[in-house]
KEVO-743813 format. One record per atom (N, C-alpha, C): residue in one letter; x negated, y, z. Coordinates in pm, 1 decimal, always signed. Example, Ala and Ser with C-alpha at 12.3 -4.5 7.8 and 13.67 -1.06 7.14 Angstrom:
BEGIN
NODE  A  -1319.0  -569.0  +780.0;
NODE  A  -1230.0  -450.0  +780.0;
NODE  A  -1320.0  -330.0  +780.0;
NODE  S  -1285.0  -225.0  +708.0;
NODE  S  -1367.0  -106.0  +714.0;
NODE  S  -1290.0  +3.0  +787.0;
***
This chain:
BEGIN
NODE  M  -2889.1  -5853.7  +783.1;
NODE  M  -2901.3  -5863.9  +639.5;
NODE  M  -2795.2  -5960.5  +588.5;
NODE  S  -2728.9  -5924.8  +482.5;
NODE  S  -2628.3  -6011.0  +420.2;
NODE  S  -2696.5  -6114.6  +332.0;
NODE  T  -2640.7  -6135.3  +214.3;
NODE  T  -2694.4  -6235.2  +122.1;
NODE  T  -2832.8  -6196.3  +75.5;
NODE  P  -2930.9  -6285.8  +92.1;
NODE  P  -3066.8  -6256.4  +46.7;
NODE  P  -3073.0  -6234.2  -105.1;
NODE  D  -3167.3  -6153.2  -146.1;
NODE  D  -3183.7  -6119.6  -288.7;
NODE  D  -3204.6  -6244.1  -376.0;
NODE  F  -3278.7  -6342.0  -326.8;
NODE  F  -3307.3  -6459.4  -409.5;
NODE  F  -3177.4  -6534.6  -439.9;
NODE  I  -3082.3  -6534.1  -348.0;
NODE  I  -2955.0  -6601.4  -372.1;
NODE  I  -2870.8  -6521.3  -473.4;
NODE  L  -2873.4  -6389.5  -459.7;
NODE  L  -2800.4  -6305.2  -555.5;
NODE  L  -2851.9  -6328.3  -697.6;
NODE  E  -2984.2  -6342.6  -710.1;
NODE  E  -3043.7  -6370.6  -842.8;
NODE  E  -2997.8  -6508.5  -894.7;
NODE  L  -3001.0  -6608.5  -807.7;
NODE  L  -2955.9  -6741.4  -848.0;
NODE  L  -2808.8  -6740.7  -890.1;
NODE  R  -2726.8  -6667.1  -816.0;
NODE  R  -2584.2  -6661.1  -844.8;
NODE  R  -2556.3  -6600.5  -981.6;
NODE  K  -2646.7  -6514.3  -1032.5;
NODE  K  -2631.1  -6459.4  -1167.0;
NODE  K  -2635.1  -6570.5  -1271.5;
NODE  H  -2705.3  -6677.8  -1240.2;
NODE  H  -2722.5  -6787.5  -1334.3;
NODE  H  -2622.8  -6901.9  -1312.8;
NODE  I  -2589.4  -6927.3  -1185.8;
NODE  I  -2506.8  -7045.2  -1159.0;
NODE  I  -2364.5  -7008.8  -1118.0;
NODE  G  -2337.8  -6880.0  -1104.4;
NODE  G  -2202.6  -6838.2  -1065.5;
NODE  G  -2168.5  -6891.4  -925.5;
NODE  H  -2048.6  -6947.3  -915.0;
NODE  H  -1999.9  -6997.6  -783.4;
NODE  H  -2033.1  -7143.0  -759.6;
NODE  M  -2103.5  -7207.3  -850.6;
NODE  M  -2135.6  -7349.6  -836.2;
NODE  M  -2204.2  -7375.7  -701.7;
NODE  P  -2189.4  -7497.0  -648.9;
NODE  P  -2252.6  -7530.9  -520.7;
NODE  P  -2405.1  -7508.3  -521.7;
NODE  L  -2449.7  -7448.8  -414.6;
NODE  L  -2591.9  -7419.4  -396.6;
NODE  L  -2636.4  -7485.3  -266.4;
NODE  W  -2745.8  -7559.1  -271.6;
NODE  W  -2801.4  -7628.3  -155.2;
NODE  W  -2907.9  -7534.6  -94.6;
NODE  L  -2890.6  -7501.3  +33.2;
NODE  L  -2983.1  -7408.3  +99.3;
NODE  L  -3033.9  -7465.6  +231.5;
NODE  I  -3149.3  -7420.4  +273.5;
NODE  I  -3205.1  -7453.6  +405.1;
NODE  I  -3159.6  -7346.0  +499.6;
NODE  G  -3094.4  -7387.6  +607.4;
NODE  G  -3052.9  -7296.1  +709.8;
NODE  G  -3125.5  -7327.2  +840.2;
NODE  I  -3133.0  -7227.3  +925.1;
NODE  I  -3191.2  -7248.9  +1058.0;
NODE  I  -3090.2  -7206.0  +1162.9;
NODE  T  -3100.6  -7266.3  +1279.7;
NODE  T  -3019.1  -7228.0  +1394.9;
NODE  T  -3114.2  -7210.3  +1511.6;
NODE  A  -3090.5  -7106.0  +1591.0;
NODE  A  -3173.6  -7078.0  +1708.3;
NODE  A  -3091.6  -7096.7  +1833.9;
NODE  Y  -3139.5  -7181.0  +1920.6;
NODE  Y  -3081.1  -7200.3  +2054.2;
NODE  Y  -3174.0  -7129.6  +2152.0;
NODE  V  -3136.6  -7009.7  +2188.7;
NODE  V  -3222.7  -6921.6  +2270.1;
NODE  V  -3165.8  -6914.2  +2411.3;
NODE  T  -3251.6  -6940.3  +2509.9;
NODE  T  -3211.1  -6926.0  +2649.5;
NODE  T  -3297.2  -6819.9  +2717.2;
NODE  D  -3237.5  -6757.8  +2818.2;
NODE  D  -3316.0  -6661.6  +2897.7;
NODE  D  -3362.1  -6730.2  +3025.2;
NODE  G  -3425.4  -6657.3  +3113.6;
NODE  G  -3478.0  -6711.7  +3238.5;
NODE  G  -3373.5  -6768.7  +3331.5;
NODE  D  -3245.8  -6731.9  +3313.3;
NODE  D  -3137.8  -6783.1  +3395.1;
NODE  D  -3064.9  -6899.6  +3326.5;
NODE  G  -3115.9  -6944.6  +3212.9;
NODE  G  -3053.8  -7058.2  +3140.9;
NODE  G  -2933.1  -7018.9  +3056.7;
NODE  R  -2908.8  -6888.4  +3043.9;
NODE  R  -2795.5  -6844.1  +2959.9;
NODE  R  -2833.6  -6854.1  +2810.5;
NODE  I  -2733.7  -6871.5  +2728.3;
NODE  I  -2751.3  -6891.5  +2584.0;
NODE  I  -2718.1  -6762.7  +2509.3;
NODE  L  -2801.7  -6730.5  +2410.9;
NODE  L  -2779.2  -6615.6  +2325.3;
NODE  L  -2677.7  -6650.5  +2214.4;
NODE  L  -2569.6  -6572.1  +2208.7;
NODE  L  -2466.1  -6591.9  +2106.3;
NODE  L  -2434.3  -6458.6  +2043.0;
NODE  G  -2384.8  -6467.3  +1919.1;
NODE  G  -2337.6  -6350.1  +1849.5;
NODE  G  -2194.4  -6372.6  +1803.6;
NODE  R  -2115.0  -6267.1  +1804.6;
NODE  R  -1977.7  -6277.2  +1753.6;
NODE  R  -1980.0  -6235.3  +1608.9;
NODE  R  -1953.4  -6332.3  +1521.1;
NODE  R  -1962.9  -6313.5  +1377.0;
NODE  R  -1857.2  -6219.7  +1322.7;
NODE  L  -1900.6  -6125.4  +1239.8;
NODE  L  -1806.1  -6033.5  +1174.7;
NODE  L  -1714.8  -6107.5  +1079.2;
NODE  D  -1768.2  -6206.9  +1006.3;
NODE  D  -1691.1  -6275.3  +902.7;
NODE  D  -1582.5  -6365.9  +956.9;
NODE  T  -1601.7  -6422.5  +1076.0;
NODE  T  -1502.1  -6517.2  +1130.0;
NODE  T  -1443.0  -6474.9  +1263.8;
NODE  G  -1511.1  -6383.5  +1333.2;
NODE  G  -1468.6  -6345.3  +1468.1;
NODE  G  -1509.0  -6446.0  +1574.1;
NODE  E  -1574.2  -6555.5  +1530.5;
NODE  E  -1616.4  -6658.5  +1626.1;
NODE  E  -1752.1  -6627.7  +1685.4;
NODE  W  -1774.5  -6679.2  +1806.4;
NODE  W  -1905.0  -6672.2  +1868.4;
NODE  W  -1989.4  -6786.4  +1818.5;
NODE  A  -2117.2  -6760.8  +1796.2;
NODE  A  -2203.3  -6863.0  +1736.8;
NODE  A  -2346.9  -6843.8  +1779.3;
NODE  L  -2422.3  -6953.7  +1775.2;
NODE  L  -2567.2  -6943.9  +1788.0;
NODE  L  -2617.3  -6863.6  +1669.6;
NODE  V  -2732.2  -6806.7  +1684.5;
NODE  V  -2790.9  -6729.6  +1571.4;
NODE  V  -2832.0  -6828.9  +1464.4;
NODE  Y  -2790.8  -6800.2  +1340.2;
NODE  Y  -2831.3  -6885.7  +1228.4;
NODE  Y  -2856.9  -6797.3  +1106.9;
NODE  G  -2926.5  -6855.2  +1010.0;
NODE  G  -2959.1  -6779.3  +890.7;
NODE  G  -3019.4  -6868.8  +784.3;
NODE  I  -3062.5  -6806.5  +675.4;
NODE  I  -3111.9  -6876.3  +559.4;
NODE  I  -3263.9  -6860.4  +548.3;
NODE  N  -3327.8  -6972.5  +524.9;
NODE  N  -3472.4  -6974.3  +502.6;
NODE  N  -3504.6  -6911.3  +367.5;
NODE  E  -3591.5  -6810.2  +369.7;
NODE  E  -3634.0  -6743.2  +244.4;
NODE  E  -3740.1  -6829.8  +174.4;
NODE  P  -3754.5  -6815.2  +40.4;
NODE  P  -3858.6  -6891.5  -30.9;
NODE  P  -3996.3  -6867.7  +29.5;
NODE  A  -4069.8  -6976.0  +49.3;
NODE  A  -4206.7  -6977.7  +100.1;
NODE  A  -4217.3  -6932.7  +246.1;
NODE  E  -4107.3  -6915.7  +316.7;
NODE  E  -4110.8  -6876.5  +455.8;
NODE  E  -4104.7  -7002.3  +543.1;
NODE  D  -4195.2  -7014.1  +638.0;
NODE  D  -4189.7  -7126.3  +727.6;
NODE  D  -4062.5  -7117.2  +811.7;
NODE  P  -3990.9  -7230.6  +830.1;
NODE  P  -3866.3  -7228.6  +904.0;
NODE  P  -3877.0  -7167.4  +1045.5;
NODE  A  -3984.4  -7192.9  +1116.0;
NODE  A  -3996.9  -7135.7  +1250.0;
NODE  A  -4005.8  -6982.8  +1241.7;
NODE  D  -4069.6  -6932.1  +1137.7;
NODE  D  -4074.4  -6786.6  +1116.6;
NODE  D  -3934.0  -6733.7  +1084.7;
NODE  T  -3856.4  -6812.5  +1007.9;
NODE  T  -3719.0  -6774.5  +977.6;
NODE  T  -3637.8  -6760.8  +1107.5;
NODE  V  -3657.7  -6852.6  +1200.0;
NODE  V  -3587.3  -6847.8  +1327.8;
NODE  V  -3614.7  -6717.1  +1399.4;
NODE  A  -3742.0  -6685.5  +1415.1;
NODE  A  -3779.4  -6562.9  +1487.1;
NODE  A  -3725.5  -6439.4  +1413.1;
NODE  R  -3735.5  -6440.0  +1282.6;
NODE  R  -3687.3  -6324.1  +1203.4;
NODE  R  -3537.0  -6306.9  +1218.4;
NODE  E  -3463.0  -6414.6  +1204.8;
NODE  E  -3316.1  -6405.7  +1213.2;
NODE  E  -3268.9  -6360.3  +1350.3;
NODE  V  -3330.4  -6413.1  +1455.4;
NODE  V  -3293.0  -6371.0  +1592.2;
NODE  V  -3320.5  -6222.3  +1608.2;
NODE  K  -3436.7  -6177.3  +1562.8;
NODE  K  -3474.1  -6036.1  +1575.2;
NODE  K  -3377.5  -5948.0  +1494.5;
NODE  E  -3346.1  -5987.3  +1367.7;
NODE  E  -3256.7  -5906.6  +1285.8;
NODE  E  -3117.3  -5896.6  +1344.8;
NODE  E  -3065.3  -6008.5  +1394.2;
NODE  E  -2926.1  -6011.6  +1437.6;
NODE  E  -2904.0  -5963.0  +1579.9;
NODE  T  -3003.8  -5982.7  +1666.5;
NODE  T  -2984.2  -5951.8  +1810.5;
NODE  T  -3086.7  -5856.4  +1871.7;
NODE  G  -3192.4  -5825.8  +1796.4;
NODE  G  -3300.4  -5741.1  +1848.6;
NODE  G  -3392.5  -5812.1  +1944.5;
NODE  V  -3366.9  -5939.6  +1971.6;
NODE  V  -3446.1  -6015.4  +2069.0;
NODE  V  -3565.4  -6081.2  +1999.8;
NODE  D  -3680.0  -6077.7  +2065.3;
NODE  D  -3799.9  -6143.5  +2014.4;
NODE  D  -3811.1  -6280.1  +2079.2;
NODE  V  -3829.5  -6384.0  +1996.4;
NODE  V  -3836.5  -6520.9  +2047.2;
NODE  V  -3956.8  -6595.0  +1993.5;
NODE  I  -3990.0  -6703.5  +2060.8;
NODE  I  -4091.3  -6797.5  +2016.3;
NODE  I  -4024.9  -6935.5  +2003.7;
NODE  P  -4017.8  -6989.3  +1884.8;
NODE  P  -3962.4  -7124.8  +1867.9;
NODE  P  -4055.2  -7224.8  +1939.3;
NODE  T  -3998.0  -7317.7  +2014.2;
NODE  T  -4080.2  -7413.7  +2090.2;
NODE  T  -4058.5  -7558.5  +2048.8;
NODE  D  -3936.8  -7592.5  +2004.7;
NODE  D  -3904.4  -7733.1  +1976.0;
NODE  D  -3812.4  -7738.0  +1854.6;
NODE  L  -3837.6  -7834.5  +1766.0;
NODE  L  -3744.7  -7866.4  +1659.5;
NODE  L  -3647.6  -7969.9  +1717.2;
NODE  V  -3521.2  -7932.2  +1727.3;
NODE  V  -3418.7  -8020.3  +1789.7;
NODE  V  -3359.8  -8118.0  +1689.8;
NODE  S  -3320.2  -8067.0  +1573.3;
NODE  S  -3254.5  -8156.1  +1476.0;
NODE  S  -3274.3  -8108.9  +1333.5;
NODE  V  -3266.3  -8205.6  +1243.6;
NODE  V  -3269.0  -8182.5  +1099.3;
NODE  V  -3143.9  -8253.3  +1048.7;
NODE  K  -3041.9  -8175.8  +1009.0;
NODE  K  -2910.8  -8232.4  +972.8;
NODE  K  -2861.5  -8173.3  +842.5;
NODE  A  -2811.8  -8260.0  +754.1;
NODE  A  -2748.3  -8215.4  +631.8;
NODE  A  -2596.9  -8205.0  +656.7;
NODE  S  -2542.5  -8092.4  +621.2;
NODE  S  -2399.2  -8073.8  +634.4;
NODE  S  -2326.3  -8143.5  +521.6;
NODE  T  -2220.1  -8212.7  +552.8;
NODE  T  -2138.3  -8274.4  +449.0;
NODE  T  -2026.7  -8178.9  +405.9;
NODE  R  -2015.6  -8069.9  +474.8;
NODE  R  -1907.2  -7972.8  +449.5;
NODE  R  -1954.0  -7870.4  +346.7;
NODE  M  -1873.8  -7852.8  +243.5;
NODE  M  -1898.6  -7749.2  +145.8;
NODE  M  -1837.8  -7619.4  +200.6;
NODE  V  -1918.1  -7515.4  +207.6;
NODE  V  -1869.6  -7385.4  +253.3;
NODE  V  -1831.0  -7307.2  +130.3;
NODE  T  -1708.1  -7256.5  +127.1;
NODE  T  -1663.6  -7169.1  +19.5;
NODE  T  -1638.9  -7030.9  +78.8;
NODE  Y  -1716.9  -6935.4  +31.5;
NODE  Y  -1707.5  -6799.1  +82.3;
NODE  Y  -1591.9  -6724.5  +15.4;
NODE  A  -1554.2  -6610.9  +68.6;
NODE  A  -1441.1  -6532.1  +21.6;
NODE  A  -1454.4  -6497.2  -127.0;
NODE  N  -1577.7  -6480.6  -172.5;
NODE  N  -1600.0  -6443.1  -315.1;
NODE  N  -1600.6  -6565.2  -408.0;
NODE  G  -1582.2  -6686.3  -350.2;
NODE  G  -1579.7  -6807.5  -430.9;
NODE  G  -1710.2  -6885.5  -435.3;
NODE  D  -1819.7  -6826.2  -386.2;
NODE  D  -1949.3  -6896.7  -382.6;
NODE  D  -1937.7  -7020.6  -295.8;
NODE  Q  -1998.5  -7130.4  -344.2;
NODE  Q  -1999.0  -7255.8  -267.4;
NODE  Q  -2141.2  -7289.3  -226.9;
NODE  T  -2155.7  -7334.0  -104.3;
NODE  T  -2287.2  -7366.9  -49.9;
NODE  T  -2279.1  -7483.6  +49.0;
NODE  Q  -2383.7  -7563.8  +49.0;
NODE  Q  -2403.5  -7664.6  +151.7;
NODE  Q  -2540.1  -7639.4  +211.5;
NODE  Y  -2559.1  -7683.2  +338.2;
NODE  Y  -2681.7  -7650.1  +410.1;
NODE  Y  -2751.9  -7771.1  +468.4;
NODE  L  -2882.8  -7765.3  +465.7;
NODE  L  -2965.5  -7851.8  +548.8;
NODE  L  -3002.5  -7761.5  +666.5;
NODE  D  -2960.1  -7800.0  +787.8;
NODE  D  -2984.3  -7713.1  +904.0;
NODE  D  -3097.3  -7769.3  +990.6;
NODE  L  -3189.1  -7678.8  +1026.9;
NODE  L  -3296.5  -7707.4  +1121.5;
NODE  L  -3264.1  -7629.2  +1247.3;
NODE  T  -3238.8  -7699.4  +1357.6;
NODE  T  -3205.8  -7634.2  +1484.2;
NODE  T  -3328.4  -7634.8  +1573.7;
NODE  Y  -3360.8  -7515.9  +1624.9;
NODE  Y  -3478.7  -7495.4  +1709.9;
NODE  Y  -3438.8  -7447.5  +1849.1;
NODE  L  -3513.3  -7494.7  +1950.3;
NODE  L  -3509.3  -7432.8  +2082.3;
NODE  L  -3604.3  -7314.3  +2077.5;
NODE  C  -3566.3  -7206.1  +2143.3;
NODE  C  -3652.4  -7086.7  +2145.1;
NODE  C  -3658.0  -7032.7  +2287.3;
NODE  R  -3771.5  -6974.1  +2321.3;
NODE  R  -3783.2  -6903.2  +2447.4;
NODE  R  -3803.4  -6755.6  +2415.2;
NODE  L  -3775.4  -6674.0  +2512.9;
NODE  L  -3796.4  -6529.6  +2494.2;
NODE  L  -3946.1  -6502.0  +2488.0;
NODE  D  -3981.5  -6409.5  +2398.8;
NODE  D  -4121.5  -6366.6  +2387.2;
NODE  D  -4145.4  -6263.7  +2496.1;
NODE  P  -4225.8  -6293.6  +2596.9;
NODE  P  -4246.0  -6200.0  +2707.3;
NODE  P  -4310.0  -6066.9  +2665.3;
NODE  S  -4375.0  -6064.8  +2549.2;
NODE  S  -4436.0  -5940.4  +2504.4;
NODE  S  -4344.9  -5861.2  +2408.8;
NODE  G  -4222.1  -5908.0  +2391.6;
NODE  G  -4128.7  -5841.3  +2300.7;
NODE  G  -4002.1  -5798.1  +2371.2;
NODE  N  -3901.7  -5761.5  +2293.7;
NODE  N  -3772.1  -5723.1  +2347.8;
NODE  N  -3694.6  -5845.2  +2391.3;
NODE  T  -3634.4  -5837.6  +2511.2;
NODE  T  -3555.1  -5949.8  +2563.3;
NODE  T  -3409.9  -5908.4  +2588.8;
NODE  E  -3376.1  -5784.7  +2559.6;
NODE  E  -3237.8  -5736.5  +2579.9;
NODE  E  -3164.0  -5733.9  +2448.8;
NODE  P  -3059.3  -5812.1  +2433.7;
NODE  P  -2988.5  -5820.2  +2304.3;
NODE  P  -2904.5  -5694.9  +2273.8;
NODE  F  -2898.8  -5665.9  +2144.1;
NODE  F  -2810.4  -5561.2  +2091.6;
NODE  F  -2774.0  -5600.9  +1949.3;
NODE  V  -2662.9  -5553.2  +1898.8;
NODE  V  -2623.3  -5583.5  +1761.2;
NODE  V  -2723.6  -5516.8  +1669.3;
NODE  G  -2797.6  -5599.8  +1592.9;
NODE  G  -2905.7  -5547.4  +1510.5;
NODE  G  -2877.4  -5544.4  +1363.1;
NODE  D  -2759.7  -5588.4  +1320.4;
NODE  D  -2729.6  -5592.7  +1179.2;
NODE  D  -2580.0  -5576.5  +1155.6;
NODE  D  -2539.3  -5598.7  +1028.7;
NODE  D  -2398.5  -5585.2  +995.1;
NODE  D  -2324.1  -5720.1  +994.8;
NODE  E  -2383.5  -5823.5  +1052.3;
NODE  E  -2320.5  -5956.2  +1053.2;
NODE  E  -2249.9  -5985.8  +1184.9;
NODE  N  -2274.6  -5907.0  +1288.3;
NODE  N  -2218.7  -5939.6  +1419.6;
NODE  N  -2140.5  -5822.2  +1476.7;
NODE  L  -2038.0  -5858.5  +1554.9;
NODE  L  -1959.4  -5758.1  +1624.4;
NODE  L  -2012.7  -5736.5  +1765.1;
NODE  G  -2079.8  -5836.7  +1820.8;
NODE  G  -2133.6  -5832.2  +1955.4;
NODE  G  -2236.9  -5942.3  +1974.0;
NODE  V  -2326.8  -5924.6  +2068.9;
NODE  V  -2424.1  -6025.7  +2102.2;
NODE  V  -2446.1  -6023.0  +2252.0;
NODE  G  -2490.3  -6135.9  +2307.7;
NODE  G  -2519.0  -6139.9  +2451.1;
NODE  G  -2560.3  -6279.1  +2496.6;
NODE  F  -2608.4  -6282.6  +2619.4;
NODE  F  -2641.5  -6409.1  +2683.5;
NODE  F  -2522.5  -6454.2  +2769.3;
NODE  F  -2491.0  -6583.4  +2763.6;
NODE  F  -2375.9  -6636.8  +2835.6;
NODE  F  -2412.9  -6764.5  +2910.2;
NODE  P  -2362.0  -6779.4  +3034.8;
NODE  P  -2384.1  -6903.6  +3107.7;
NODE  P  -2311.5  -7018.3  +3036.2;
NODE  L  -2368.4  -7137.7  +3042.1;
NODE  L  -2306.9  -7254.4  +2976.5;
NODE  L  -2165.8  -7280.8  +3020.7;
NODE  D  -2135.0  -7250.8  +3146.6;
NODE  D  -1998.9  -7274.8  +3197.1;
NODE  D  -1905.4  -7157.5  +3178.8;
NODE  Q  -1950.5  -7054.1  +3108.1;
NODE  Q  -1866.1  -6937.1  +3082.4;
NODE  Q  -1885.7  -6886.4  +2938.7;
NODE  L  -1879.9  -6978.4  +2844.1;
NODE  L  -1900.1  -6942.4  +2704.4;
NODE  L  -1777.9  -6870.6  +2651.1;
NODE  P  -1797.0  -6768.9  +2565.7;
NODE  P  -1683.1  -6694.6  +2511.4;
NODE  P  -1610.3  -6780.7  +2407.3;
NODE  A  -1486.6  -6744.0  +2380.4;
NODE  A  -1406.1  -6813.7  +2280.6;
NODE  A  -1360.9  -6710.8  +2178.0;
NODE  P  -1339.4  -6759.6  +2057.5;
NODE  P  -1359.9  -6896.0  +2010.0;
NODE  P  -1505.0  -6918.4  +1971.0;
NODE  L  -1549.1  -7043.0  +1990.6;
NODE  L  -1684.2  -7082.3  +1949.1;
NODE  L  -1672.0  -7143.9  +1809.2;
NODE  A  -1767.9  -7113.6  +1722.5;
NODE  A  -1772.5  -7175.3  +1589.9;
NODE  A  -1793.8  -7324.5  +1604.5;
NODE  Q  -1728.2  -7404.4  +1520.0;
NODE  Q  -1743.5  -7549.1  +1524.8;
NODE  Q  -1888.4  -7590.8  +1506.9;
NODE  S  -1959.7  -7521.8  +1417.0;
NODE  S  -2100.3  -7555.6  +1394.3;
NODE  S  -2181.2  -7533.8  +1524.0;
NODE  T  -2146.6  -7432.7  +1601.1;
NODE  T  -2213.2  -7408.4  +1728.4;
NODE  T  -2186.4  -7517.7  +1828.7;
NODE  V  -2062.2  -7560.0  +1836.6;
NODE  V  -2025.3  -7671.4  +1926.3;
NODE  V  -2107.1  -7795.9  +1890.9;
NODE  E  -2115.3  -7825.7  +1761.1;
NODE  E  -2191.4  -7942.1  +1716.2;
NODE  E  -2341.6  -7927.8  +1749.4;
NODE  R  -2397.7  -7814.3  +1720.3;
NODE  R  -2541.8  -7794.9  +1742.1;
NODE  R  -2575.4  -7787.1  +1891.0;
NODE  M  -2484.5  -7737.2  +1970.8;
NODE  M  -2508.2  -7737.0  +2115.4;
NODE  M  -2510.5  -7880.3  +2168.3;
NODE  A  -2431.2  -7969.6  +2108.8;
NODE  A  -2432.4  -8111.9  +2146.7;
NODE  A  -2565.9  -8173.1  +2110.2;
NODE  Y  -2621.9  -8136.5  +1989.8;
NODE  Y  -2753.7  -8185.9  +1953.0;
NODE  Y  -2859.3  -8140.7  +2054.0;
NODE  V  -2848.0  -8015.1  +2096.5;
NODE  V  -2943.4  -7962.1  +2194.4;
NODE  V  -2932.5  -8037.1  +2326.6;
NODE  R  -2807.7  -8059.1  +2373.8;
NODE  R  -2787.7  -8132.1  +2499.9;
NODE  R  -2854.4  -8270.9  +2490.6;
NODE  E  -2828.9  -8342.9  +2379.3;
NODE  E  -2888.6  -8475.1  +2363.6;
NODE  E  -3039.9  -8468.8  +2357.9;
NODE  Y  -3092.5  -8369.2  +2284.8;
NODE  Y  -3236.7  -8353.5  +2274.7;
NODE  Y  -3298.2  -8328.3  +2411.7;
NODE  L  -3237.2  -8237.0  +2488.4;
NODE  L  -3291.9  -8203.7  +2622.0;
NODE  L  -3284.3  -8325.5  +2712.9;
NODE  L  -3180.2  -8404.0  +2706.5;
NODE  L  -3168.7  -8525.6  +2787.4;
NODE  L  -3277.3  -8624.3  +2746.0;
NODE  N  -3297.0  -8642.5  +2618.5;
NODE  N  -3401.3  -8733.4  +2570.2;
NODE  N  -3540.4  -8683.0  +2612.4;
NODE  R  -3561.7  -8553.7  +2599.3;
NODE  R  -3690.1  -8496.8  +2638.4;
NODE  R  -3720.2  -8516.0  +2785.9;
NODE  A  -3618.0  -8502.0  +2867.9;
NODE  A  -3632.9  -8521.4  +3011.1;
NODE  A  -3674.4  -8665.2  +3044.5;
NODE  H  -3642.3  -8757.8  +2950.6;
NODE  H  -3679.4  -8898.1  +2969.9;
NODE  H  -3801.4  -8935.6  +2887.1;
NODE  G  -3877.5  -8834.1  +2842.3;
NODE  G  -4003.7  -8857.3  +2774.9;
NODE  G  -3997.2  -8872.2  +2624.3;
NODE  D  -3877.7  -8852.1  +2563.8;
NODE  D  -3864.1  -8862.5  +2419.7;
NODE  D  -3832.6  -8725.3  +2359.6;
NODE  A  -3934.1  -8652.1  +2316.2;
NODE  A  -3914.8  -8517.5  +2262.4;
NODE  A  -3915.8  -8515.7  +2111.1;
NODE  H  -3854.4  -8615.2  +2047.6;
NODE  H  -3848.4  -8622.5  +1902.5;
NODE  H  -3722.6  -8553.6  +1850.5;
NODE  A  -3735.4  -8483.2  +1739.8;
NODE  A  -3617.7  -8421.2  +1677.4;
NODE  A  -3521.3  -8529.3  +1625.9;
NODE  Q  -3394.8  -8495.4  +1621.6;
NODE  Q  -3291.6  -8584.6  +1576.7;
NODE  Q  -3270.3  -8568.3  +1426.5;
NODE  F  -3237.3  -8680.5  +1361.6;
NODE  F  -3196.9  -8680.0  +1221.5;
NODE  F  -3106.8  -8800.7  +1199.9;
NODE  T  -3039.0  -8801.6  +1087.7;
NODE  T  -2952.1  -8912.9  +1055.3;
NODE  T  -3011.5  -8994.9  +945.2;
NODE  F  -3009.1  -9126.4  +962.5;
NODE  F  -3061.7  -9219.4  +862.2;
NODE  F  -2962.6  -9334.6  +849.7;
NODE  R  -2910.0  -9351.5  +731.6;
NODE  R  -2810.5  -9456.1  +703.1;
NODE  R  -2693.5  -9446.8  +800.4;
NODE  G  -2651.5  -9322.9  +827.5;
NODE  G  -2533.8  -9301.0  +909.3;
NODE  G  -2555.7  -9308.2  +1058.1;
NODE  E  -2678.4  -9332.6  +1100.6;
NODE  E  -2707.1  -9341.5  +1243.7;
NODE  E  -2805.7  -9231.4  +1283.0;
NODE  I  -2784.9  -9178.0  +1404.4;
NODE  I  -2875.8  -9074.7  +1453.9;
NODE  I  -3007.4  -9138.6  +1497.3;
NODE  K  -3116.6  -9085.2  +1450.0;
NODE  K  -3249.7  -9132.2  +1483.1;
NODE  K  -3328.2  -9014.7  +1541.5;
NODE  H  -3449.9  -9040.3  +1579.5;
NODE  H  -3539.8  -8935.4  +1633.6;
NODE  H  -3671.1  -8939.5  +1557.6;
NODE  L  -3718.9  -8821.2  +1513.2;
NODE  L  -3845.2  -8811.1  +1440.0;
NODE  L  -3963.4  -8856.9  +1524.7;
***
């Protein structure tokens, strides 16, 4: 799915002015520890699955919906990794400007659903699971950043601290 209807309606009123949106990112691994990535049609870069939270939709439901729409894979969100506000203004080809609050989740495959990825929408050129030491190029910068958040989260969790990361007064904290 491309731009959600609620954003198209808002754009009728605000034009290209900056719009603040809640985004989600899904870090999905399979039983072999490989990561689910999609090759974006708009940039040609490989990226974690991400999308926009719809009004009144719980963010964890957004994660599962976006992964299903983009890759055909059914997932269960298990951990909130980070809550981060982007300082980067995204300007799309049509001139629309947007900034995002991103919620990154760890997800596991839903054993009662589909676990084989396929391109499920018009946003991706390809999808698949990749070993951490054999990631495709080019990787989106946002994916590189969010994978670092996941690595830190998993390291902290292994040491008994399973709190999500956030920034407060310029320093990374844990919820």
